[in-house]
C-alpha positions as CSV (number, residue, x, y, z in Angstrom):
1,M,4.4,42.8,-18.0
2,K,5.8,40.4,-15.4
3,F,2.7,38.2,-15.9
4,I,3.3,38.1,-19.7
5,F,6.9,37.1,-19.1
6,I,5.9,34.2,-16.8
7,L,3.5,32.9,-19.5
8,I,6.2,33.0,-22.2
9,F,8.5,31.2,-19.9
10,I,6.0,28.5,-19.2
11,F,5.3,27.9,-22.9
12,C,9.0,27.8,-23.7
13,I,9.8,25.0,-21.3
14,N,9.8,21.5,-22.7
15,T,6.6,19.8,-21.6
16,I,5.4,16.3,-21.5
17,N,2.0,14.6,-21.7
18,A,2.2,12.6,-18.5
19,Q,-1.1,11.7,-16.9
20,S,-0.8,9.1,-14.2
21,V,-2.3,5.6,-14.0
22,N,-3.8,6.1,-10.6
23,L,-3.9,3.2,-8.2
24,N,-7.6,2.7,-8.5
25,Q,-7.0,1.6,-12.1
26,K,-5.4,-1.7,-11.1
27,I,-6.3,-3.5,-14.4
28,I,-4.5,-0.9,-16.5
29,E,-1.4,-1.0,-14.3
30,E,-1.3,-4.8,-14.3
31,K,-1.7,-4.8,-18.1
32,L,1.3,-2.5,-18.5
33,R,3.4,-4.7,-16.3
34,D,2.4,-7.7,-18.3
35,F,3.3,-5.9,-21.5
36,Q,6.8,-5.3,-20.1
37,L,7.3,-9.0,-19.5
38,L,6.2,-9.5,-23.1
39,G,8.8,-7.0,-24.3
40,N,6.3,-4.3,-25.3
41,V,7.2,-1.8,-22.6
42,E,10.5,-0.2,-22.0
43,K,12.8,-2.2,-19.6
44,S,13.9,1.0,-17.9
45,F,10.6,1.3,-16.0
46,S,11.0,-0.4,-12.7
47,F,7.4,-0.4,-11.6
48,A,8.8,0.4,-8.1
49,V,7.6,4.1,-8.1
50,R,3.9,4.3,-8.6
51,P,1.6,5.7,-9.8
52,I,3.4,5.3,-13.1
53,R,2.9,7.7,-16.0
54,Y,2.0,7.1,-19.6
55,F,4.9,9.1,-21.0
56,D,7.1,7.1,-23.4
57,I,6.2,3.8,-21.8
58,S,5.3,1.8,-24.9
59,K,7.5,0.6,-27.7
60,N,7.4,-1.7,-30.7
61,N,4.3,0.3,-31.9
62,T,2.3,-1.4,-29.2
63,T,-0.9,0.4,-28.3
64,I,-1.4,0.8,-24.6
65,S,-5.2,1.1,-24.3
66,K,-6.1,3.7,-21.7
67,P,-9.6,5.0,-20.9
68,K,-10.6,8.0,-23.0
69,S,-11.0,11.5,-21.5
70,F,-13.3,14.1,-23.0
71,N,-11.5,17.1,-24.4
72,I,-13.3,20.3,-23.3
73,Y,-10.5,22.3,-24.8
74,K,-7.2,21.4,-26.5
75,S,-4.8,23.8,-28.3
76,Y,-3.2,22.8,-31.6
77,N,0.1,22.0,-29.9
78,E,-1.5,20.4,-26.8
79,K,0.3,22.8,-24.5
80,V,-3.1,23.9,-23.2
81,K,-5.6,21.2,-22.4
82,V,-8.8,20.8,-20.3
83,Q,-10.3,17.3,-20.0
84,L,-13.0,15.4,-18.2
85,L,-11.3,12.3,-16.8
86,P,-12.7,8.7,-16.7
87,I,-14.8,7.9,-13.7
88,D,-13.5,5.3,-11.3
89,Y,-16.0,3.3,-9.4
90,V,-15.4,0.6,-6.8
91,A,-18.0,-1.4,-4.8
92,N,-17.6,-4.3,-2.5
93,F,-19.6,-6.5,-0.1
94,S,-18.3,-8.6,2.8
95,S,-20.7,-11.0,4.5
96,D,-19.4,-11.7,8.0
97,F,-16.3,-9.7,8.8
98,P,-14.1,-7.2,6.9
99,F,-11.8,-8.2,4.1
100,N,-9.6,-5.2,3.2
101,R,-6.8,-5.2,0.7
102,N,-5.2,-2.2,-1.1
103,N,-8.4,-0.2,-1.7
104,G,-7.5,3.3,-0.7
105,I,-10.4,5.2,0.9
106,L,-12.5,2.1,1.4
107,I,-12.6,1.0,5.0
108,P,-12.6,-2.4,6.9
109,N,-16.3,-3.0,6.6
110,K,-19.0,-5.6,7.0
111,G,-21.8,-5.2,4.5
112,F,-21.8,-3.0,1.4
113,Q,-19.6,0.0,0.5
114,H,-18.8,1.9,-2.6
115,M,-16.7,4.7,-3.9
116,Y,-16.9,6.8,-7.0
117,S,-14.3,9.3,-8.3
118,P,-15.0,11.7,-11.2
119,G,-12.2,14.0,-12.4
120,L,-11.1,17.1,-14.2
121,Y,-7.6,17.6,-15.8
122,F,-6.0,20.9,-16.7
123,K,-2.7,21.6,-18.4
124,L,-0.9,24.9,-19.1
125,G,2.5,24.2,-20.5
126,P,4.5,22.4,-17.8
127,L,1.9,23.2,-15.2
128,E,-0.7,20.5,-14.8
129,T,-3.4,19.8,-12.2
130,Q,-5.8,17.0,-11.7
131,F,-8.9,17.3,-9.5
132,K,-10.1,13.7,-8.8
133,P,-12.0,13.5,-5.5
134,E,-13.3,10.4,-4.0
135,F,-16.8,9.9,-2.4
136,L,-17.4,6.9,-0.1
137,Y,-20.4,5.3,1.6
138,A,-20.0,2.2,3.8
139,Q,-22.7,0.3,5.5
140,N,-20.4,-0.4,8.4
141,D,-22.5,-3.1,10.0
142,L,-21.7,-4.5,13.4
143,Y,-19.7,-7.7,13.4
144,D,-17.9,-10.0,15.9
145,G,-14.5,-8.4,16.5
146,F,-12.0,-9.4,19.2
147,W,-13.6,-12.3,21.1
148,D,-15.3,-11.1,24.3
149,E,-14.8,-14.5,26.0
150,H,-11.0,-14.2,26.2
151,F,-9.6,-14.1,29.7
152,P,-9.4,-10.5,31.0
153,I,-5.6,-10.5,30.9
154,I,-5.7,-11.4,27.1
155,I,-8.1,-8.5,26.5
156,S,-5.8,-6.3,28.4
157,R,-2.8,-7.4,26.3
158,R,-4.8,-6.8,23.1
159,L,-5.4,-3.2,24.3
160,T,-1.8,-2.9,25.1
161,R,-1.0,-3.6,21.5
162,W,-3.7,-1.3,20.2
163,N,-2.1,1.5,22.3
164,L,0.8,1.4,19.8
165,I,-1.3,1.7,16.6
166,D,-4.3,3.6,15.3
167,N,-6.1,0.7,13.7
168,P,-9.7,0.4,14.9
169,E,-11.7,-2.7,14.2
170,R,-14.7,-0.6,13.3
171,F,-15.0,3.0,12.1
172,G,-17.8,4.1,14.5
173,E,-21.2,2.6,15.0
174,E,-23.1,4.3,12.2
175,P,-23.0,4.1,8.4
176,Y,-19.7,5.7,7.3
177,R,-19.5,8.5,4.8
178,D,-16.3,10.2,3.7
179,Y,-15.0,12.7,1.1
180,H,-11.4,13.1,0.1
181,L,-9.4,14.8,-2.6
182,G,-8.4,11.4,-3.7
183,Q,-6.1,11.1,-6.7
184,S,-5.7,14.9,-7.1
185,Y,-2.5,16.8,-7.7
186,L,-1.0,20.1,-8.7
187,R,2.5,19.8,-10.2
188,L,5.1,21.6,-12.3
189,N,6.9,19.4,-14.9
190,L,10.4,20.4,-15.8
191,N,11.6,18.0,-18.5
192,S,12.4,14.8,-16.5
193,F,11.4,16.2,-13.1
194,S,8.2,17.1,-11.3
195,I,7.5,19.1,-8.2
196,G,4.1,19.6,-6.7
197,Y,1.4,19.0,-4.1
198,S,-0.7,15.8,-4.2
199,T,-3.1,13.6,-2.2
200,E,-2.6,10.6,-4.6
201,N,-2.0,7.1,-3.3
202,I,1.6,6.0,-3.6
203,W,3.1,2.5,-4.0
204,W,6.8,2.0,-3.4
205,G,8.7,-1.2,-4.2
206,P,8.2,-4.0,-6.8
207,S,5.7,-6.1,-4.8
208,M,2.3,-6.7,-6.4
209,R,0.3,-7.9,-3.4
210,N,1.9,-6.7,-0.1
211,S,4.1,-3.6,-0.4
212,I,5.9,-3.4,2.9
213,M,6.9,0.3,2.8
214,M,4.1,2.1,1.0
215,S,0.9,1.0,-0.6
216,N,-2.7,2.1,-1.3
217,N,-4.1,0.1,1.6
218,A,-5.0,3.4,3.3
219,V,-6.5,6.6,2.0
220,G,-3.9,9.0,0.4
221,F,-2.4,11.8,2.5
222,D,-1.4,15.4,1.8
223,H,2.2,15.6,0.6
224,I,4.7,17.6,-1.4
225,S,6.5,15.5,-3.9
226,I,9.7,15.9,-6.0
227,N,10.0,13.0,-8.4
228,S,11.2,11.8,-11.8
229,N,8.5,11.7,-14.5
230,H,10.2,8.8,-16.2
231,P,13.5,6.9,-16.0
232,I,16.4,9.4,-16.3
233,D,19.2,8.4,-18.6
234,L,22.5,8.9,-16.7
235,G,24.8,7.0,-19.1
236,L,25.6,3.8,-17.3
237,F,22.2,3.5,-15.7
238,D,18.7,4.8,-15.6
239,F,17.5,6.5,-12.4
240,E,14.0,7.0,-10.9
241,F,13.2,8.7,-7.6
242,Q,10.5,10.2,-5.4
243,F,11.0,12.4,-2.3
244,I,7.9,13.3,-0.3
245,T,7.0,15.3,2.8
246,G,3.6,15.4,4.2
247,Y,1.2,14.9,7.2
248,L,-0.5,11.8,8.4
249,N,-3.8,12.0,10.2
250,P,-5.6,10.0,12.9
251,S,-8.8,8.0,12.5
252,N,-10.4,9.7,15.5
253,F,-12.0,6.3,16.4
254,L,-11.4,4.4,19.6
255,P,-10.3,0.8,19.7
256,S,-12.7,-1.9,20.9
257,Y,-12.8,-2.3,24.7
258,S,-11.5,1.2,25.2
259,S,-13.3,1.4,28.6
260,F,-12.1,-2.0,29.7
261,K,-10.4,-2.2,33.2
262,F,-7.9,-4.8,34.3
263,A,-6.9,-4.9,37.9
264,S,-9.1,-1.8,38.4
265,H,-7.1,0.2,35.9
266,L,-7.9,1.3,32.4
267,T,-5.6,-0.5,29.9
268,F,-6.3,1.9,27.0
269,V,-4.2,5.0,26.9
270,P,-5.5,8.0,24.8
271,K,-3.2,9.0,22.0
272,N,-1.6,12.3,21.2
273,R,-4.0,14.4,19.1
274,D,-1.1,16.0,17.2
275,K,-0.7,15.3,13.5
276,R,2.3,13.4,12.3
277,Y,5.1,14.8,10.1
278,F,6.1,12.2,7.5
279,Q,9.1,12.2,5.2
280,G,10.4,9.5,2.8
281,F,12.3,8.8,-0.4
282,N,12.5,6.0,-2.9
283,L,15.6,5.7,-5.2
284,V,15.8,3.2,-8.1
285,I,18.7,2.4,-10.3
286,T,18.5,0.3,-13.5
287,P,22.0,-0.5,-14.7
288,K,22.3,-0.7,-18.5
289,F,25.1,-3.3,-18.3
290,F,22.9,-5.7,-16.3
291,E,19.9,-6.2,-18.6
292,G,16.5,-6.1,-16.9
293,F,17.9,-5.7,-13.4
294,S,16.9,-2.9,-11.1
295,F,17.5,-2.2,-7.4
296,G,16.5,0.5,-5.0
297,F,16.6,1.9,-1.5
298,I,13.6,3.2,0.5
299,R,13.6,5.1,3.8
300,W,10.8,6.9,5.7
301,V,10.6,8.7,9.1
302,Q,7.6,10.0,11.0
303,A,7.2,11.9,14.3
304,Y,4.6,14.1,15.9
305,N,4.7,17.6,14.5
306,E,5.3,19.1,17.9
307,F,8.6,17.2,18.2
308,I,9.6,18.2,14.7
309,E,9.0,21.9,15.3
310,A,10.6,21.9,18.8
311,N,13.8,20.4,17.4
312,N,13.8,22.0,13.9
313,D,14.0,18.5,12.6
314,F,12.4,19.2,9.2
315,F,14.6,16.8,7.2
316,P,14.8,13.7,9.4
317,V,15.0,11.3,6.5
318,F,18.5,12.5,5.7
319,D,19.9,11.9,9.2
320,N,22.3,9.0,9.8
321,L,21.0,5.5,9.3
322,I,23.2,4.1,12.1
323,R,22.1,5.1,15.6
324,R,25.8,5.4,16.8
325,N,26.1,8.6,14.8
326,D,22.6,9.9,15.5
327,K,22.4,13.5,16.6
328,Y,20.0,12.6,19.4
329,G,22.3,10.1,21.0
330,V,22.6,6.3,21.2
331,Q,20.6,5.4,24.4
332,S,17.2,3.9,24.1
333,D,15.7,6.8,26.0
334,S,17.2,9.4,23.7
335,L,15.1,11.8,21.6
336,E,15.8,9.4,18.6
337,G,13.1,7.2,20.2
338,S,10.5,9.9,19.5
339,R,10.8,9.1,15.7
340,D,9.5,6.1,14.0
341,Q,11.5,5.0,11.0
342,A,12.1,2.2,8.5
343,A,14.6,1.6,5.7
344,G,15.5,-1.2,3.3
345,I,16.4,-2.4,-0.1
346,F,14.6,-4.1,-3.0
347,I,15.5,-5.8,-6.3
348,R,13.6,-6.6,-9.5
349,W,15.0,-8.7,-12.3
350,L,13.2,-9.0,-15.6
351,W,13.9,-12.0,-17.8
352,I,12.4,-10.7,-21.1
353,D,13.4,-13.8,-23.1
354,S,11.5,-16.0,-20.6
355,N,8.6,-13.5,-20.1
356,A,9.3,-13.6,-16.4
357,E,10.4,-11.6,-13.4
358,I,11.6,-12.1,-9.8
359,Y,11.5,-9.5,-7.1
360,A,12.3,-9.1,-3.5
361,E,12.2,-6.6,-0.6
362,Y,14.1,-6.6,2.6
363,H,13.4,-3.8,5.2
364,L,14.2,-3.0,8.8
365,N,11.9,-1.0,11.1
366,D,14.5,-0.3,13.8
367,S,17.8,1.6,13.2
368,K,20.9,-0.3,14.0
369,A,23.3,0.7,16.8
370,S,26.3,0.3,14.5
371,F,27.4,-1.3,11.2
372,R,28.7,-4.2,13.3
373,D,25.2,-4.6,14.8
374,L,23.8,-4.8,11.2
375,L,26.2,-7.5,10.3
376,L,25.6,-9.6,13.5
377,D,21.8,-9.2,13.9
378,S,20.6,-8.5,10.4
379,D,17.3,-10.3,11.1
380,H,16.3,-8.0,13.9
381,S,13.2,-6.0,13.0
382,R,13.2,-7.2,9.4
383,A,10.3,-7.8,7.1
384,S,10.7,-9.3,3.7
385,T,8.9,-10.2,0.5
386,I,9.8,-12.4,-2.5
387,G,7.8,-12.9,-5.6
388,I,7.8,-14.5,-9.0
389,Q,5.7,-13.7,-12.1
390,K,5.8,-15.8,-15.3
391,I,3.9,-15.4,-18.5
392,F,3.3,-18.3,-20.9
393,D,2.7,-16.6,-24.2
394,N,0.4,-17.8,-27.0
395,Y,-0.7,-16.2,-30.2
396,N,-4.0,-14.5,-29.2
397,Y,-3.7,-14.9,-25.4
398,Y,-1.3,-15.8,-22.6
399,Y,-1.3,-17.5,-19.2
400,K,0.2,-15.8,-16.2
401,F,1.4,-17.3,-12.9
402,N,2.2,-15.2,-9.8
403,W,3.5,-16.2,-6.4
404,E,4.3,-13.8,-3.6
405,W,5.4,-14.5,0.0
406,T,5.5,-11.8,2.7
407,Q,6.7,-12.1,6.3
408,L,6.1,-9.4,8.8
409,E,6.2,-11.6,11.9
410,Q,9.2,-11.0,14.1
411,T,12.1,-13.4,13.8
412,A,13.7,-15.4,16.6
413,S,15.7,-12.3,17.4
414,R,12.8,-11.1,19.5
415,L,13.6,-13.6,22.2
416,L,16.7,-11.6,23.1
417,R,15.8,-8.2,21.6
418,N,12.2,-7.3,21.0
419,A,11.8,-5.0,18.0
420,G,8.1,-4.6,18.3
421,S,5.7,-5.3,15.5
422,W,5.9,-3.6,12.1
423,Y,3.7,-0.5,11.8
424,T,3.5,-0.1,15.7
425,H,5.6,2.3,17.8
426,S,5.9,3.0,21.5
427,K,6.3,6.8,21.1
428,V,4.6,7.6,17.8
429,R,1.6,5.6,19.1
430,H,-0.6,6.0,16.0
431,G,1.9,3.7,14.3
432,Y,2.5,3.7,10.5
433,T,-1.1,4.5,9.6
434,N,-3.2,7.2,8.0
435,R,-6.8,7.7,9.1
436,G,-6.8,4.3,10.9
437,E,-5.4,2.0,8.2
438,V,-1.8,0.7,7.7
439,L,0.2,2.4,5.0
440,G,2.2,-0.7,4.2
441,A,1.3,-4.3,3.7
442,A,-2.4,-4.9,3.9
443,I,-2.0,-8.1,6.0
444,G,-1.0,-5.8,8.9
445,P,1.3,-6.1,12.0
446,G,2.8,-9.5,12.8
447,S,1.2,-11.3,9.9
448,N,2.5,-13.4,7.0
449,S,1.1,-14.2,3.6
450,H,1.5,-16.8,0.8
451,Y,-0.3,-15.8,-2.4
452,F,-0.7,-17.8,-5.6
453,A,-2.6,-16.6,-8.7
454,F,-3.1,-18.1,-12.2
455,K,-4.8,-16.2,-15.1
456,R,-5.7,-16.5,-18.7
457,V,-5.4,-13.1,-20.4
458,S,-6.5,-12.0,-23.9
459,D,-6.8,-8.5,-25.4
460,S,-10.3,-7.9,-24.1
461,Y,-10.7,-10.1,-21.0
462,S,-9.0,-12.2,-18.4
463,V,-10.2,-14.9,-16.0
464,G,-8.2,-16.3,-13.1
465,I,-8.1,-18.1,-9.8
466,N,-6.1,-17.2,-6.7
467,F,-5.3,-18.7,-3.3
468,E,-3.9,-17.0,-0.2
469,I,-2.9,-18.2,3.2
470,V,-2.6,-15.5,5.9
471,D,-1.1,-16.0,9.4
472,Q,-2.9,-13.3,11.3
473,D,-0.7,-11.3,13.7
474,N,1.5,-14.1,15.1
475,D,3.4,-11.4,17.1
476,F,0.3,-10.8,19.2
477,L,-0.2,-14.6,19.6
478,Y,3.3,-15.0,21.1
479,Y,2.9,-12.0,23.3
480,A,-0.6,-12.9,24.6
481,W,-0.1,-16.7,25.2
482,E,3.7,-17.0,25.7
483,D,3.4,-17.6,29.5
484,S,0.7,-20.3,29.1
485,K,2.4,-21.9,26.0
486,D,-1.0,-22.3,24.4
487,F,0.1,-23.5,20.9
488,R,-3.5,-24.1,19.8
489,R,-4.4,-20.5,19.2
490,Y,-2.9,-19.7,15.8
491,W,-5.4,-17.7,13.7
492,K,-5.1,-18.6,10.0
493,D,-7.2,-17.5,7.0
494,Y,-7.5,-19.5,3.8
495,N,-8.7,-17.3,0.9
496,F,-10.0,-18.9,-2.3
497,G,-10.6,-16.4,-5.1
498,L,-12.0,-16.0,-8.6
499,N,-11.3,-13.0,-10.9
500,F,-12.8,-11.8,-14.1
501,S,-12.0,-8.6,-16.0
502,Y,-13.2,-7.2,-19.3
503,N,-12.2,-4.3,-21.5
504,Y,-14.7,-2.8,-24.0
505,K,-13.4,0.2,-25.9
506,G,-11.5,1.4,-22.9
507,L,-14.2,0.7,-20.4
508,Y,-12.5,-1.5,-17.8
509,S,-14.4,-3.7,-15.4
510,D,-13.1,-6.1,-12.8
511,L,-14.9,-8.6,-10.6
512,N,-13.3,-10.4,-7.6
513,L,-15.0,-13.2,-5.6
514,I,-13.3,-14.5,-2.5
515,Y,-14.3,-17.1,0.0
516,T,-12.5,-17.1,3.3
517,R,-12.3,-20.0,5.8
518,S,-11.0,-18.4,9.0
519,L,-9.6,-20.9,11.5
520,N,-9.5,-19.9,15.1
521,H,-11.0,-16.6,14.2
522,Q,-9.7,-13.9,16.6
523,W,-7.6,-16.6,18.3
524,A,-10.8,-18.1,19.8
525,L,-11.3,-21.7,20.9
526,E,-14.2,-23.8,22.1
527,T,-12.9,-23.6,25.6
528,W,-16.1,-25.2,27.0
529,N,-15.0,-28.4,25.4
530,A,-11.5,-28.5,26.9
531,G,-10.3,-31.7,28.6
532,D,-7.1,-33.6,29.5
533,G,-4.7,-35.4,27.2
534,Y,-5.6,-35.4,23.6
535,D,-8.8,-33.6,24.5
536,Y,-6.6,-30.5,25.2
537,Y,-6.3,-29.9,21.5
538,I,-9.9,-28.7,21.0
539,P,-11.5,-27.1,18.0
540,G,-11.3,-23.4,17.4
541,I,-14.2,-21.1,16.5
542,D,-14.0,-21.0,12.7
543,K,-15.9,-18.6,10.5
544,N,-16.8,-18.2,6.8
545,N,-16.8,-15.0,4.8
546,F,-17.9,-14.3,1.3
547,Y,-16.4,-11.2,-0.3
548,C,-17.3,-9.6,-3.7
549,S,-15.5,-6.6,-5.2
550,F,-16.5,-4.9,-8.5
551,S,-14.7,-2.0,-10.1
552,L,-15.2,0.1,-13.2
553,T,-13.1,2.7,-15.0
554,I,-15.6,4.5,-17.2
555,P,-14.2,6.5,-20.1
556,I,-15.8,9.9,-21.0
557,D,-16.5,8.8,-24.5
558,F,-19.9,9.6,-26.1
559,N,-19.2,7.1,-28.9
560,L,-18.7,4.2,-26.5
561,F,-21.7,2.3,-27.5
562,S,-22.0,3.4,-31.1
563,N,-21.1,1.2,-34.0
564,Y,-18.0,2.6,-35.8
């Protein structure tokens, strides 16, 4: 009798049809965002809490083309549904050294690697589950990592930095195979809200290339999520949110030179084997009296699980932002130092009449001693992004320009007060990573990026070019060569890219070709050519890399190639 009552309750609750656009389906997500700039998607969606959902996102009778699923069973009112989901497939090849950007389970890899992800979807009233595992194979060829002809003290300093983050250059010495639950979830939808368990990748903030606080640069992690299913109308403004609690895992791979000794001592220090407890939230407000404008606040905290349990600190993300009021004390050696945290704000402003948007993020990875400290030294520990996207609309197609600038390098504040690099930590020494890859911006600690892209987009295809300049880990450069004042060592990558995507009856394909000219690769110089005077400024060791990435989202549609 109790079971029958539960079933009746489930069917009486208002339900939604709200499958996600997972972060492997980048073309679809990008198309939805373009449609918003063109006025065909509701302005209330901030695109700052992703994955987004299909529910009520389109307007003006615009058809948002999504890959078809195969209905195994569907009730007449669609409250019960079983479907085979589209298959996601990603393959890439890197010729000389890894090129890794926002690709989830895929790893930093030289050679070939590919991932495929089939799926099954089940819905029973407000209860829905998606089983979408990911299977990975990577060639994982040997490549030239950190230069072995650096002076011993430089190698030691590199290891000192690797002691603060779990970010190995290479994932073992053999071909790499992995299986993960991928974009899977089990959730209960209650009108505008959802609660459930998931391993999906998450993206927080409006940035398109380098999301500072949360991206799909690493594989997804196990988490419980409470979130809005769509913007919630609260009268004066619409509100979106996500609150998650989960666990982050180590890569279980050692960094390069882990057995290296300097002054007869091992520099590498083994890390804690404990898993990390992670908690974070993302809040977004879109005022109705300020058309097209949205702003938000993100905060996350992580600590080793042993610390969390010993201190009953299961909701650290709701503790005080200002260290002066922290329950663990103000001093640098207090227990507060055993937690790694970051917080910040972002904005996004749509100019629908101009088919354009501007967005920005500003975050801090070290809590302030007081509100006065925040006002006086606001640049301390900060990372920031600013971006612009503009569409030039035509009748049957449009052109799109995108520019995004991200800075993770420490500011001049470090000369008086070293904040440490983003995504590294002296106590939580795995850093802000999951299974060996950074959870935030793909460029990594201490780096900066300028990215430009231009595309021509039609209903069925797009073709574009892009260009990116990446300053590779300037924080390490200053730390390693500050005493010698060696200004020749900057490592900078110039990435030149071509992109082509095509949609045929919901079968989405995407091809990216990128040539990288890496100057002073791994901060290496032709030291054997050094001399005096102008000869001091000698050439660096430069490298070329060719990268190709191909992705498919294959609908489960048996009429795909029929003529109808």
